[in-house]
C-alpha positions, 0 to 999 in steps of 0.5 A: 679685839673687842668686837662689842665696840664699834670701830672704824674701817681701815679702807685699805690703810692699817697703821701700826698704832691701830694694830697695837690697839687691837693687840692690847684689846686682845691681851686685856680680853685674855687677862679678863678671862684669867689667862696669861697672854704670854703663855698663849701661842699659835703653833707653827702649823696653824700659823702657816695655814692662815698666813699662806693665802693659797692655803687659806683660800683653798677648797676641798681636800686642800682647805684648812680646817674651819676651826683651829686652836687659835683661829676660826674660819668664817664663810661669809657666803653662809649667811651673815658674818656675826651669825656665823661666828656664834655657831 
């Protein structure tokens, strides 16, 4: 989504409409960068790494890479979250 805009927190509730809005924002963001959202896909290995909670939160040799083609892992314990995202 477009993180430059303020948003409301879900507080444990996340409706389909909210997800659709986030995904629409992602598509618009990709299109503004000249990319075709229909051709961008996450590969099976990356999807399995981030969807499997045990793997996602594993430590040491079992941990997933901190950067993938379609994701970045943010360690909230290493300072503020927005600072971590800018690298």
